[in-house]
Biopython code that builds the backbone (N, CA, C, O; Angstrom):
import numpy as np
from Bio.PDB.StructureBuilder import StructureBuilder

atoms = [
    (1, "UNK", "N", (20.380, 1.381, -1.357)),
    (1, "UNK", "CA", (19.478, 1.147, -2.683)),
    (1, "UNK", "C", (19.618, 2.235, -3.640)),
    (1, "UNK", "O", (19.551, 3.403, -3.258)),
    (2, "UNK", "N", (19.819, 1.909, -4.933)),
    (2, "UNK", "CA", (20.114, 2.878, -5.869)),
    (2, "UNK", "C", (18.751, 2.857, -6.401)),
    (2, "UNK", "O", (17.919, 1.976, -6.180)),
    (3, "UNK", "N", (18.577, 4.006, -7.194)),
    (3, "UNK", "CA", (17.331, 4.466, -7.746)),
    (3, "UNK", "C", (17.041, 3.104, -8.985)),
    (3, "UNK", "O", (15.915, 2.931, -9.450)),
    (4, "UNK", "N", (17.888, 2.483, -9.274)),
    (4, "UNK", "CA", (17.616, 1.655, -10.351)),
    (4, "UNK", "C", (17.025, 0.350, -9.727)),
    (4, "UNK", "O", (16.342, -0.397, -10.427)),
    (5, "UNK", "N", (17.288, 0.064, -8.387)),
    (5, "UNK", "CA", (16.657, -1.041, -7.844)),
    (5, "UNK", "C", (15.432, -0.594, -7.157)),
    (5, "UNK", "O", (14.875, -1.432, -6.448)),
    (6, "UNK", "N", (14.869, 0.697, -7.255)),
    (6, "UNK", "CA", (13.763, 1.018, -6.591)),
    (6, "UNK", "C", (12.330, 0.548, -7.547)),
    (6, "UNK", "O", (12.269, 0.847, -8.740)),
    (7, "UNK", "N", (11.386, -0.100, -6.955)),
    (7, "UNK", "CA", (10.170, -0.092, -7.819)),
    (7, "UNK", "C", (8.996, 0.587, -7.166)),
    (7, "UNK", "O", (9.071, 1.061, -6.032)),
    (8, "UNK", "N", (7.735, 0.628, -8.027)),
    (8, "UNK", "CA", (6.627, 1.464, -7.242)),
    (8, "UNK", "C", (5.436, 0.446, -7.688)),
    (8, "UNK", "O", (5.440, -0.036, -8.820)),
    (9, "UNK", "N", (4.493, 0.167, -6.811)),
    (9, "UNK", "CA", (3.387, -0.392, -7.024)),
    (9, "UNK", "C", (2.082, 0.452, -6.575)),
    (9, "UNK", "O", (1.988, 0.889, -5.428)),
    (10, "UNK", "N", (1.220, 0.624, -7.419)),
    (10, "UNK", "CA", (0.002, 1.251, -7.425)),
    (10, "UNK", "C", (-1.167, 0.296, -7.063)),
    (10, "UNK", "O", (-1.504, -0.543, -7.899)),
    (11, "UNK", "N", (-1.750, 0.364, -5.975)),
    (11, "UNK", "CA", (-2.823, -0.924, -5.464)),
    (11, "UNK", "C", (-4.093, -0.171, -5.102)),
    (11, "UNK", "O", (-4.151, 0.909, -4.515)),
    (12, "UNK", "N", (-5.107, -0.919, -5.551)),
    (12, "UNK", "CA", (-6.368, -0.825, -5.321)),
    (12, "UNK", "C", (-7.016, -1.805, -4.653)),
    (12, "UNK", "O", (-7.020, -2.882, -5.249)),
    (13, "UNK", "N", (-7.636, -1.775, -3.474)),
    (13, "UNK", "CA", (-8.041, -2.728, -2.687)),
    (13, "UNK", "C", (-9.404, -2.451, -2.514)),
    (13, "UNK", "O", (-9.863, -1.397, -2.074)),
    (14, "UNK", "N", (-10.263, -3.797, -3.010)),
    (14, "UNK", "CA", (-11.678, -3.641, -2.786)),
    (14, "UNK", "C", (-12.426, -4.754, -1.816)),
    (14, "UNK", "O", (-12.123, -5.945, -1.897)),
    (15, "UNK", "N", (-13.350, -4.307, -0.963)),
    (15, "UNK", "CA", (-14.084, -5.194, -0.058)),
    (15, "UNK", "C", (-14.607, -4.114, 1.162)),
    (15, "UNK", "O", (-15.022, -2.967, 0.999)),
    (16, "UNK", "N", (-14.447, -4.858, 2.417)),
    (16, "UNK", "CA", (-14.889, -3.952, 3.549)),
    (16, "UNK", "C", (-13.396, -3.520, 4.059)),
    (16, "UNK", "O", (-12.657, -4.164, 4.804)),
    (17, "UNK", "N", (-13.187, -2.396, 3.520)),
    (17, "UNK", "CA", (-11.861, -1.900, 3.838)),
    (17, "UNK", "C", (-11.590, -0.244, 4.410)),
    (17, "UNK", "O", (-10.562, 0.415, 4.565)),
    (18, "UNK", "N", (-12.874, 0.012, 4.602)),
    (18, "UNK", "CA", (-12.829, 1.511, 5.268)),
    (18, "UNK", "C", (-13.633, 1.374, 6.193)),
    (18, "UNK", "O", (-14.677, 0.725, 6.127)),
    (19, "UNK", "N", (-13.134, 2.099, 7.344)),
    (19, "UNK", "CA", (-13.755, 2.082, 8.581)),
    (19, "UNK", "C", (-13.369, 1.067, 9.418)),
    (19, "UNK", "O", (-14.071, 0.774, 10.386)),
    (20, "UNK", "N", (-12.053, 0.328, 9.106)),
    (20, "UNK", "CA", (-11.684, -0.940, 9.891)),
    (20, "UNK", "C", (-10.386, -0.772, 10.045)),
    (20, "UNK", "O", (-9.789, -1.842, 9.928)),
    (21, "UNK", "N", (-9.594, 0.277, 10.293)),
    (21, "UNK", "CA", (-8.210, 0.668, 10.541)),
    (21, "UNK", "C", (-7.441, 0.163, 9.221)),
    (21, "UNK", "O", (-6.270, -0.193, 9.354)),
    (22, "UNK", "N", (-7.965, 0.123, 8.120)),
    (22, "UNK", "CA", (-7.021, -0.537, 6.903)),
    (22, "UNK", "C", (-5.838, 0.512, 6.650)),
    (22, "UNK", "O", (-4.680, 0.225, 6.346)),
    (23, "UNK", "N", (-6.316, 1.645, 6.819)),
    (23, "UNK", "CA", (-5.241, 2.929, 6.060)),
    (23, "UNK", "C", (-4.190, 2.864, 7.356)),
    (23, "UNK", "O", (-3.005, 2.918, 7.026)),
    (24, "UNK", "N", (-4.390, 2.785, 8.407)),
    (24, "UNK", "CA", (-3.498, 3.002, 9.829)),
    (24, "UNK", "C", (-2.700, 1.849, 9.675)),
    (24, "UNK", "O", (-1.484, 2.045, 9.685)),
    (25, "UNK", "N", (-3.146, 0.567, 9.520)),
    (25, "UNK", "CA", (-2.590, -0.625, 9.460)),
    (25, "UNK", "C", (-1.681, -0.768, 8.386)),
    (25, "UNK", "O", (-0.576, -1.288, 8.537)),
    (26, "UNK", "N", (-2.164, -0.259, 7.132)),
    (26, "UNK", "CA", (-1.016, -0.058, 6.156)),
    (26, "UNK", "C", (0.312, 0.351, 6.334)),
    (26, "UNK", "O", (1.402, -0.108, 5.993)),
    (27, "UNK", "N", (-0.140, 1.530, 7.080)),
    (27, "UNK", "CA", (0.974, 2.609, 7.301)),
    (27, "UNK", "C", (2.004, 2.116, 8.167)),
    (27, "UNK", "O", (3.217, 2.316, 8.118)),
    (28, "UNK", "N", (1.237, 1.356, 9.062)),
    (28, "UNK", "CA", (2.300, 0.805, 10.188)),
    (28, "UNK", "C", (3.016, -0.512, 9.475)),
    (28, "UNK", "O", (4.201, -0.719, 9.738)),
    (29, "UNK", "N", (2.366, -1.332, 8.650)),
    (29, "UNK", "CA", (3.152, -2.619, 8.124)),
    (29, "UNK", "C", (4.222, -1.833, 7.121)),
    (29, "UNK", "O", (5.350, -2.325, 7.105)),
    (30, "UNK", "N", (4.012, -0.751, 6.342)),
    (30, "UNK", "CA", (4.786, -0.415, 5.459)),
    (30, "UNK", "C", (5.804, 0.403, 6.004)),
    (30, "UNK", "O", (6.760, 0.610, 5.256)),
    (31, "UNK", "N", (5.831, 0.978, 7.262)),
    (31, "UNK", "CA", (7.060, 1.543, 7.855)),
    (31, "UNK", "C", (7.582, 0.351, 8.595)),
    (31, "UNK", "O", (8.795, 0.402, 8.799)),
    (32, "UNK", "N", (7.027, -0.599, 9.001)),
    (32, "UNK", "CA", (7.899, -1.886, 9.577)),
    (32, "UNK", "C", (8.801, -2.397, 8.518)),
    (32, "UNK", "O", (9.899, -2.906, 8.743)),
    (33, "UNK", "N", (8.349, -2.255, 7.528)),
    (33, "UNK", "CA", (8.922, -2.886, 6.151)),
    (33, "UNK", "C", (9.895, -1.973, 5.448)),
    (33, "UNK", "O", (10.613, -2.436, 4.562)),
    (34, "UNK", "N", (9.959, -0.722, 5.789)),
    (34, "UNK", "CA", (10.986, 0.281, 5.265)),
    (34, "UNK", "C", (10.480, 0.611, 3.731)),
    (34, "UNK", "O", (11.286, 0.962, 2.868)),
    (35, "UNK", "N", (9.187, 0.476, 3.492)),
    (35, "UNK", "CA", (8.557, 0.975, 2.289)),
    (35, "UNK", "C", (8.045, 2.255, 2.429)),
    (35, "UNK", "O", (7.429, 2.582, 3.443)),
    (36, "UNK", "N", (8.278, 3.138, 1.340)),
    (36, "UNK", "CA", (7.712, 4.583, 0.998)),
    (36, "UNK", "C", (6.563, 4.606, 0.601)),
    (36, "UNK", "O", (6.126, 3.561, 0.119)),
    (37, "UNK", "N", (5.751, 5.704, 0.662)),
    (37, "UNK", "CA", (4.636, 5.603, -0.219)),
    (37, "UNK", "C", (3.189, 6.495, 0.556)),
    (37, "UNK", "O", (3.254, 7.482, 1.288)),
    (38, "UNK", "N", (2.189, 5.897, 0.185)),
    (38, "UNK", "CA", (0.971, 6.615, 0.861)),
    (38, "UNK", "C", (-0.289, 5.684, 0.562)),
    (38, "UNK", "O", (-0.342, 4.929, -0.408)),
    (39, "UNK", "N", (-1.404, 5.846, 1.615)),
    (39, "UNK", "CA", (-2.680, 5.384, 1.484)),
    (39, "UNK", "C", (-3.831, 6.271, 1.773)),
    (39, "UNK", "O", (-3.882, 7.119, 2.664)),
    (40, "UNK", "N", (-4.794, 5.957, 0.870)),
    (40, "UNK", "CA", (-5.964, 6.811, 1.165)),
    (40, "UNK", "C", (-7.201, 6.098, 0.544)),
    (40, "UNK", "O", (-7.198, 5.273, -0.369)),
    (41, "UNK", "N", (-8.350, 6.638, 1.297)),
    (41, "UNK", "CA", (-9.683, 6.153, 0.940)),
    (41, "UNK", "C", (-9.937, 6.739, -0.268)),
    (41, "UNK", "O", (-9.336, 7.716, -0.714)),
    (42, "UNK", "N", (-11.136, 5.938, -0.982)),
    (42, "UNK", "CA", (-11.566, 6.436, -2.486)),
    (42, "UNK", "C", (-13.038, 6.555, -2.044)),
    (42, "UNK", "O", (-13.524, 5.751, -1.248)),
    (43, "UNK", "N", (-13.678, 7.488, -2.531)),
    (43, "UNK", "CA", (-15.054, 7.751, -2.812)),
    (43, "UNK", "C", (-15.947, 6.501, -3.043)),
    (43, "UNK", "O", (-17.089, 6.458, -2.585)),
    (44, "UNK", "N", (-15.355, 5.388, -3.832)),
    (44, "UNK", "CA", (-16.336, 4.342, -4.117)),
    (44, "UNK", "C", (-15.803, 3.281, -3.392)),
    (44, "UNK", "O", (-15.480, 2.237, -3.957)),
    (45, "UNK", "N", (-15.658, 3.477, -1.981)),
    (45, "UNK", "CA", (-15.335, 2.560, -1.185)),
    (45, "UNK", "C", (-13.997, 1.632, -1.073)),
    (45, "UNK", "O", (-13.823, 0.844, -0.143)),
    (46, "UNK", "N", (-13.173, 1.807, -2.030)),
    (46, "UNK", "CA", (-12.051, 0.858, -2.148)),
    (46, "UNK", "C", (-11.103, 1.995, -1.196)),
    (46, "UNK", "O", (-11.489, 3.110, -0.844)),
    (47, "UNK", "N", (-9.823, 1.394, -0.912)),
    (47, "UNK", "CA", (-8.498, 1.967, -0.557)),
    (47, "UNK", "C", (-7.582, 1.935, -1.776)),
    (47, "UNK", "O", (-7.604, 0.955, -2.521)),
    (48, "UNK", "N", (-6.626, 3.167, -2.048)),
    (48, "UNK", "CA", (-5.803, 3.112, -2.817)),
    (48, "UNK", "C", (-4.298, 3.095, -2.137)),
    (48, "UNK", "O", (-4.140, 3.705, -1.080)),
    (49, "UNK", "N", (-3.374, 2.507, -2.648)),
    (49, "UNK", "CA", (-2.225, 2.532, -1.930)),
    (49, "UNK", "C", (-0.931, 2.751, -2.874)),
    (49, "UNK", "O", (-0.967, 2.100, -3.918)),
    (50, "UNK", "N", (0.147, 3.523, -2.685)),
    (50, "UNK", "CA", (1.252, 3.612, -3.428)),
    (50, "UNK", "C", (2.371, 2.870, -2.456)),
    (50, "UNK", "O", (2.366, 3.110, -1.248)),
    (51, "UNK", "N", (3.281, 2.003, -3.013)),
    (51, "UNK", "CA", (4.207, 1.437, -2.339)),
    (51, "UNK", "C", (5.675, 1.679, -3.024)),
    (51, "UNK", "O", (5.774, 1.051, -4.079)),
    (52, "UNK", "N", (6.681, 2.334, -2.728)),
    (52, "UNK", "CA", (8.157, 2.246, -3.194)),
    (52, "UNK", "C", (9.192, 1.652, -2.650)),
    (52, "UNK", "O", (9.185, 1.793, -1.427)),
    (53, "UNK", "N", (10.011, 1.093, -3.021)),
    (53, "UNK", "CA", (11.167, 0.445, -2.166)),
    (53, "UNK", "C", (11.849, -0.576, -2.954)),
    (53, "UNK", "O", (11.738, -0.423, -4.170)),
    (54, "UNK", "N", (12.605, -1.693, -2.514)),
    (54, "UNK", "CA", (12.963, -2.719, -3.212)),
    (54, "UNK", "C", (12.114, -3.514, -3.650)),
    (54, "UNK", "O", (11.022, -3.315, -3.119)),
    (55, "UNK", "N", (12.114, -4.486, -4.520)),
    (55, "UNK", "CA", (11.131, -5.130, -4.916)),
    (55, "UNK", "C", (10.671, -6.212, -3.953)),
    (55, "UNK", "O", (9.470, -6.482, -3.964)),
    (56, "UNK", "N", (11.490, -6.878, -3.106)),
    (56, "UNK", "CA", (10.827, -7.662, -2.243)),
    (56, "UNK", "C", (10.004, -7.102, -1.233)),
    (56, "UNK", "O", (8.898, -7.555, -0.937)),
    (57, "UNK", "N", (10.608, -5.996, -0.637)),
    (57, "UNK", "CA", (9.613, -5.116, 0.457)),
    (57, "UNK", "C", (8.346, -4.781, -0.220)),
    (57, "UNK", "O", (7.303, -5.106, 0.347)),
    (58, "UNK", "N", (8.295, -4.189, -1.327)),
    (58, "UNK", "CA", (7.058, -3.573, -1.998)),
    (58, "UNK", "C", (6.204, -4.866, -2.443)),
    (58, "UNK", "O", (4.993, -4.647, -2.461)),
    (59, "UNK", "N", (6.610, -6.217, -2.818)),
    (59, "UNK", "CA", (6.040, -7.257, -2.937)),
    (59, "UNK", "C", (5.427, -7.737, -1.764)),
    (59, "UNK", "O", (4.234, -8.035, -1.690)),
    (60, "UNK", "N", (6.263, -7.813, -0.826)),
    (60, "UNK", "CA", (5.574, -8.119, 0.626)),
    (60, "UNK", "C", (4.365, -7.268, 0.939)),
    (60, "UNK", "O", (3.322, -7.796, 1.324)),
    (61, "UNK", "N", (4.486, -5.902, 0.775)),
    (61, "UNK", "CA", (3.414, -5.043, 1.024)),
    (61, "UNK", "C", (2.152, -5.256, 0.055)),
    (61, "UNK", "O", (1.060, -4.895, 0.492)),
    (62, "UNK", "N", (2.214, -5.750, -1.073)),
    (62, "UNK", "CA", (1.139, -5.989, -2.024)),
    (62, "UNK", "C", (0.652, -7.250, -1.288)),
    (62, "UNK", "O", (-0.497, -7.223, -0.846)),
    (63, "UNK", "N", (1.369, -8.302, -1.118)),
    (63, "UNK", "CA", (0.781, -9.510, -0.444)),
    (63, "UNK", "C", (-0.117, -9.004, 0.933)),
    (63, "UNK", "O", (-1.316, -9.259, 1.053)),
    (64, "UNK", "N", (0.489, -8.426, 1.702)),
    (64, "UNK", "CA", (-0.216, -8.044, 2.890)),
    (64, "UNK", "C", (-1.250, -7.423, 2.920)),
    (64, "UNK", "O", (-1.941, -7.436, 3.939)),
    (65, "UNK", "N", (-1.637, -6.678, 1.733)),
    (65, "UNK", "CA", (-2.897, -5.916, 1.343)),
    (65, "UNK", "C", (-3.967, -6.898, 1.115)),
    (65, "UNK", "O", (-5.142, -6.554, 1.240)),
    (66, "UNK", "N", (-3.568, -8.368, 0.715)),
    (66, "UNK", "CA", (-4.420, -9.295, 0.589)),
    (66, "UNK", "C", (-5.375, -9.531, 1.901)),
    (66, "UNK", "O", (-6.575, -9.767, 1.756)),
    (67, "UNK", "N", (-4.890, -9.468, 2.919)),
    (67, "UNK", "CA", (-5.603, -9.360, 4.229)),
    (67, "UNK", "C", (-5.863, -8.220, 5.215)),
    (67, "UNK", "O", (-6.786, -8.191, 6.029)),
    (68, "UNK", "N", (-4.904, -7.265, 5.030)),
    (68, "UNK", "CA", (-4.901, -6.045, 5.526)),
    (68, "UNK", "C", (-5.257, -6.139, 6.978)),
    (68, "UNK", "O", (-4.707, -7.044, 7.605)),
    (69, "UNK", "N", (-6.086, -5.354, 7.612)),
    (69, "UNK", "CA", (-6.066, -5.118, 9.008)),
    (69, "UNK", "C", (-6.995, -6.220, 9.427)),
    (69, "UNK", "O", (-7.674, -6.887, 8.647)),
    (70, "UNK", "N", (-6.959, -6.358, 10.845)),
    (70, "UNK", "CA", (-7.621, -7.474, 11.320)),
    (70, "UNK", "C", (-9.223, -7.599, 11.114)),
    (70, "UNK", "O", (-9.812, -8.678, 11.046)),
    (71, "UNK", "N", (-9.894, -6.203, 11.018)),
    (71, "UNK", "CA", (-11.297, -6.207, 10.737)),
    (71, "UNK", "C", (-11.745, -5.996, 9.223)),
    (71, "UNK", "O", (-12.894, -5.712, 8.885)),
    (72, "UNK", "N", (-10.803, -6.155, 8.473)),
    (72, "UNK", "CA", (-10.986, -5.822, 7.184)),
    (72, "UNK", "C", (-11.344, -7.106, 6.620)),
    (72, "UNK", "O", (-10.843, -8.141, 7.062)),
    (73, "UNK", "N", (-12.294, -7.103, 5.541)),
    (73, "UNK", "CA", (-12.505, -8.223, 4.593)),
    (73, "UNK", "C", (-12.461, -7.932, 3.025)),
    (73, "UNK", "O", (-13.415, -7.601, 2.321)),
    (74, "UNK", "N", (-11.215, -8.119, 2.663)),
    (74, "UNK", "CA", (-10.741, -7.995, 1.276)),
    (74, "UNK", "C", (-11.014, -8.606, 0.104)),
    (74, "UNK", "O", (-10.369, -9.635, -0.098)),
    (75, "UNK", "N", (-11.810, -8.259, -0.759)),
    (75, "UNK", "CA", (-12.299, -8.922, -1.760)),
    (75, "UNK", "C", (-11.210, -9.255, -3.235)),
    (75, "UNK", "O", (-10.958, -10.290, -3.851)),
    (76, "UNK", "N", (-10.844, -8.083, -3.360)),
    (76, "UNK", "CA", (-9.726, -8.080, -4.196)),
    (76, "UNK", "C", (-8.620, -7.026, -4.190)),
    (76, "UNK", "O", (-8.738, -5.897, -3.715)),
    (77, "UNK", "N", (-7.461, -7.564, -4.812)),
    (77, "UNK", "CA", (-6.342, -6.562, -5.008)),
    (77, "UNK", "C", (-5.817, -6.206, -6.231)),
    (77, "UNK", "O", (-5.297, -7.124, -6.864)),
    (78, "UNK", "N", (-5.820, -5.014, -6.769)),
    (78, "UNK", "CA", (-5.325, -4.901, -8.119)),
    (78, "UNK", "C", (-4.074, -4.150, -8.246)),
    (78, "UNK", "O", (-4.159, -2.925, -8.155)),
    (79, "UNK", "N", (-2.921, -4.687, -8.443)),
    (79, "UNK", "CA", (-1.651, -4.027, -8.571)),
    (79, "UNK", "C", (-1.203, -3.603, -9.885)),
    (79, "UNK", "O", (-1.355, -4.403, -10.809)),
    (80, "UNK", "N", (-0.704, -2.536, -10.104)),
    (80, "UNK", "CA", (-0.051, -1.922, -11.391)),
    (80, "UNK", "C", (1.144, -1.599, -10.878)),
    (80, "UNK", "O", (1.155, -0.973, -9.818)),
    (81, "UNK", "N", (2.389, -1.955, -11.518)),
    (81, "UNK", "CA", (3.829, -1.610, -11.446)),
    (81, "UNK", "C", (3.851, -0.289, -12.262)),
    (81, "UNK", "O", (3.298, -0.195, -13.358)),
    (82, "UNK", "N", (4.541, 0.754, -11.645)),
    (82, "UNK", "CA", (4.760, 2.165, -12.177)),
    (82, "UNK", "C", (6.183, 2.509, -12.247)),
    (82, "UNK", "O", (6.966, 1.680, -11.783)),
    (83, "UNK", "N", (6.609, 3.495, -12.706)),
    (83, "UNK", "CA", (8.083, 4.335, -12.483)),
    (83, "UNK", "C", (7.855, 4.988, -11.263)),
    (83, "UNK", "O", (6.858, 5.666, -11.015)),
    (84, "UNK", "N", (9.116, 4.701, -10.245)),
    (84, "UNK", "CA", (9.104, 5.132, -9.046)),
    (84, "UNK", "C", (8.985, 6.576, -9.168)),
    (84, "UNK", "O", (9.118, 7.059, -10.293)),
    (85, "UNK", "N", (8.750, 7.350, -8.158)),
    (85, "UNK", "CA", (8.765, 8.939, -8.164)),
    (85, "UNK", "C", (9.675, 9.506, -7.112)),
    (85, "UNK", "O", (9.891, 10.718, -7.095)),
    (86, "UNK", "N", (10.291, 8.597, -6.121)),
    (86, "UNK", "CA", (11.237, 8.877, -5.367)),
    (86, "UNK", "C", (10.512, 9.471, -3.883)),
    (86, "UNK", "O", (10.923, 10.432, -3.233)),
    (87, "UNK", "N", (9.448, 8.698, -3.596)),
    (87, "UNK", "CA", (8.610, 9.004, -2.470)),
    (87, "UNK", "C", (9.732, 8.732, -1.346)),
    (87, "UNK", "O", (10.591, 7.856, -1.434)),
    (88, "UNK", "N", (9.558, 9.749, -0.134)),
    (88, "UNK", "CA", (10.421, 9.504, 1.025)),
    (88, "UNK", "C", (9.266, 9.362, 2.109)),
    (88, "UNK", "O", (8.392, 10.228, 2.148)),
    (89, "UNK", "N", (9.245, 8.268, 3.003)),
    (89, "UNK", "CA", (8.312, 8.260, 4.040)),
    (89, "UNK", "C", (7.043, 7.510, 3.588)),
    (89, "UNK", "O", (6.891, 7.076, 2.446)),
    (90, "UNK", "N", (6.140, 7.395, 4.596)),
    (90, "UNK", "CA", (4.925, 7.022, 4.297)),
    (90, "UNK", "C", (3.930, 7.533, 5.251)),
    (90, "UNK", "O", (4.163, 7.589, 6.458)),
    (91, "UNK", "N", (2.565, 7.991, 4.592)),
    (91, "UNK", "CA", (1.747, 8.773, 4.985)),
    (91, "UNK", "C", (0.262, 8.284, 4.776)),
    (91, "UNK", "O", (-0.051, 7.764, 3.705)),
    (92, "UNK", "N", (-0.569, 8.433, 5.698)),
    (92, "UNK", "CA", (-1.886, 8.347, 5.384)),
    (92, "UNK", "C", (-2.538, 9.763, 4.846)),
    (92, "UNK", "O", (-2.501, 10.836, 5.449)),
    (93, "UNK", "N", (-3.194, 9.483, 3.458)),
    (93, "UNK", "CA", (-3.748, 10.963, 2.944)),
    (93, "UNK", "C", (-5.152, 10.768, 3.022)),
    (93, "UNK", "O", (-5.722, 9.677, 3.057)),
    (94, "UNK", "N", (-5.767, 12.094, 3.051)),
    (94, "UNK", "CA", (-7.154, 12.242, 3.072)),
    (94, "UNK", "C", (-7.771, 12.699, 1.795)),
    (94, "UNK", "O", (-8.990, 12.857, 1.720)),
]
sb = StructureBuilder()
sb.init_structure("model")
sb.init_model(0)
sb.init_chain("A")
sb.init_seg("    ")
for serial, (resi, resn, name, xyz) in enumerate(atoms, 1):
    if name == "N":
        sb.init_residue(resn, " ", resi, " ")
    sb.init_atom(name, np.array(xyz, "f"), 0.0, 1.0, " ", f" {name:<3s}", serial, name[0])
structure = sb.get_structure()
């Protein structure tokens, strides 16, 4: 994939999304789809994630966030498209 085909989504997920394996499940789902980026808990109870890759795969991750881990109860997902930064791999941030 060329850099010009790469997209980036910054995602904020609200609901019961902390303490329910949301970050680990997001990491696993992103790696399965070949999406780069990171995910972390926020102090306000939300989860923030960044996904980079081709549009179809990044879009699939944004849709996945609507449900998340089995124990999660997602209320809302806010997505903002940004300029890709060339992240390599996917990690859980603290």
